[in-house]
N, C-alpha and C positions, 0 to 999 in steps of 0.2 A: 623017598621024601627026605630022609636024613641027608642024602647026598645034596639034594637041592638046598636045604637049610645050611649045610656046610659051605656050599659054593656062595650062597648069598652072604653069609657071615664073612667069608674070605673077601668078597668084593667090597663089602661095607668097610672092613678093616683096611683094605688097600686104599679106598677112597679117603678115609680119615687120615691115613699116613701121608697121602699125597697132599691133602689140604694143609696138614700141619707143617709139612716141609716147605710149602710155599707161603706160609703165613709170615707176617712181619715179626722180626725178632727185635723187640724193644728192650732187650736186656741191657743195652749200653748205648752211649751216645754215638751218633753218626760222625764220621770224620768230616772235618771242615774242608770246604773247597778252597784250594789255593790257586789263584789264576797264574798263568805264565806271565813273566815280566813283559811289559810292552816294549816294542822296538823304538829306540831313540836314534834317529839318523845322525851321522856325523855332520858337523857344520861344513858348509860348502867352502872350499878354498878359493879365495879371490886374491890373486896376486896384486901387489901394490903397483899402481900405475908407474910406467917407466917415464923417462924424459920425453919431451916433445920438441921436435925441430920443424921449423917452417921453411919451405923452399918456395920463394916467389918464382912464378913463371912470367917472364917478360916476353914480348913478341920476339920470336926467333931464338930464345935460349932459356935454359934453366939457370937461375942465379945460384952459383955454388955447384959447379959441375962435378967436383970430387968431394964427397962428404964421408966422414968416418963417424959412426955412432956405435953405441953398445946394444946388445941384444935386448929386446923389449921396448926399443925407442919407437914412438909414434912419429911418423913423418907426414907432414901435411903440405900438400902442394896447393898454392893459391894462384889463380890466374889473374895477374895484374895487367896483362896485356889486352889488346883489343881483339886479337884473333883467338879462335877456339884452340885448345890444346888438350893433350892427354899425358898421363904418366903411366907407362905400360912396361912391365919388365919382370925380372926375377928368374928363378931357376925352377926346376921341377919341384923342389921342396918348398918354395915360397914365391908364388906368382901373385901379381896384382895388375889391375887395370882400373884406373879411376873413371874411365869413360870420358866423354868429351866434357871439358870444363870451359864454360863461357866466362867472359869478364866477371870477376868478383866471386866466382864459384870455387869451392874447395874439394879436394879429394885426399884420402889418407890411407896409410897402410902401417901396420905394426910389424916390425921386423923381429921374428921369433927365433931365427936360426942364424948363427954366424956364417959369414961368407961374403963374397963380392957379388954385387948385384948391378948389372948394367940395365939401363932403361932408356926409353925413347918416347918421343911424342909421335903417335901414329898419324897425326895430321901433317906434321913436318918431320919426316924421318931423319933429317940432318941434325935435329935437336937430340943430343944424347948426353947422358951423364952416368956417373957411377957412385954407388953407395957401398962402403966397406962396413960390415957389421962385425964387431968384436964380441967375444963371449962375456 
C-alpha cells in the first residue's frame, strides 16, 4: 500500500510540475512585435522620347532616300500617294514592317541600335532607301 501511495504522490508531483512549466509566465512584459519593412519598388525608368522624323511615301518612291538619324529616333512613314506601300527592312538586331499602308495611313519604327538599315516597299520592290543610325 505504501508503494501505491508513493507512486500516486510521485505522479501528482510530476503532473503539478508539468502544469507549472506550461503555465503563463506573467513576470514581465512580452516583447513587442516589429513587422518587417514593406517592399517599395524602384520607379520605372521611362526614357525621354527621342526626335521624330517623317518620311512621306509618294507613288513610286520614298521622299528622302538616304537619311541619317540618332539612336532613339522615331521614324514615321506616311503614304501620301494613291497606291498602297510598305516600309520593310532592318537587320537581325532591329527589324520592322509597317504592313500595307493605304493613302493617308502611317507606320512607324523607333531605331534603338546604331547601324545602316536598308528598307524596301514590298509592294514595289524597286522602291528602296537607307537609314543611317548614329549612336
